[in-house]
C-alpha positions, 0 to 999 in steps of 0.5 A: 881517186877517181871521181866516184871515190871522191863522192863516197869519201865526202858523202854524209852517211849514217852517224856523220858528225860535222864536229868530227870533220877537220877543216884543214884536212884533205880526205882521200887525197895525199898530194900537196897544193902543186899536185892539186893545181895539176889535177884541177887542170887535168880534170877541167879537160874532162869536165869541159868535154862532158859539159860540152856534150851535155850542152850540145844535147840541149841545143838539139833537143835530145837532152833529158838530164841536168846537174845542179850544184848546191853550194852552202857555207859560212861566209868566206868559205870559198863559194865564189872561188868554186864558181870562178875556178871550177864552174867558170872553166866550162862554156858559160852558155851551158851554165845557169847561176843563181845567187839567192839573197834575202827574199823580196816582198813578192817571194815572201808572199809565196812558199819558200821553195817558190823562187827556188823552183823557178831557177832549176836548170833546164835539161842540158845545163849545169845549174849552180845555187850560190846559197839556196833553199837551205838558208831557210832552215839555217839562218831561218833556224839560228835567227828564229826567222820562222817558228820551229814548227815551220822549220820542221815542215821545211825539211820535209818540203825540201826532201819532196822538192829534191825528189821531184827534181831528181825524178825530172832528170836533175842530178843534185850535188849538194856541197857544204864547204867547211872552214874553221872559225879561225880560218874565216877570221883570217880571210875576213881580216884580209878583206879589211886589210886590202882595199881591193877586197873591201867590197867583199866585206860585210859587217854582218859577217862578224855578227854571224861569227858570234853564233857559230856553234848554233850554225854548226848545230843547224847544219848537223840537223840539215844533214840528218834530215835532208841527206837522202839517197837521191840527193846526199850531202857532201862535206868538203873541208875548205881551209885549203882552197885548192883542195876544196876546188879539186873536190867539188870538180870531182863531184861534178865529174862524177855526176856528169859521168853518170849522165854520160852525155853523147854527141848528138847524131847529125840530122842531115847527110854528112857526105852530101853536105861535104859535097855541097860545101866543096862545090860552093 
């Protein structure tokens, strides 16, 4: 598959049901783990080239576009691995990473999108949201952190916010990494069994597992209310980490290919500068 075929394969469309997605599957890809590793390495070459062109445009003031990767998932689904192995493979100068935690007192005094808007990527950058404004309609709904009418208002607010961001030149790539509760249990147990992973473990993750069905229903509503033409959702089966990384890389490639960034044209006479340099 080319990058745009990945986009169509994983995109949330009409009639989509999260319950129908097998977290162990590899939609559209018929290779195995070794094939995925090879294709990930090959794709990184293309991703690096496109990202460098985009960043170069930002340095010369000609960039008008940016990419925003929104990562949502249950705990231990692999968001960190995506950041390290996919986004981490490009020039960090051109990447803006935001990891949203519980809001501060100052942030709670504003609309829920206030802190999000401040972290949107500038033209020429790839922005990454490790969790995002969607926490406010996921955990906000499951844990009743806001009244139902406020949650309903937020869906419309999100759609308007993303439409404005897209109109400004930001290509929004929204990804839900979908793992099974059994796979999550295995990954959490590994964190407990390895001292070098204890720092990753959060006792609250077990509490969230107890309301897994409620979270899946909340995600289903998110897809139904906020998967729009301008900012569609993509659900990536993530039990196989290698597949999830490859899939997200291809989604980023598709966004960058659509932008088609070009190397900036020199604003000086190249031949004159060659002669000056040779004579120096």
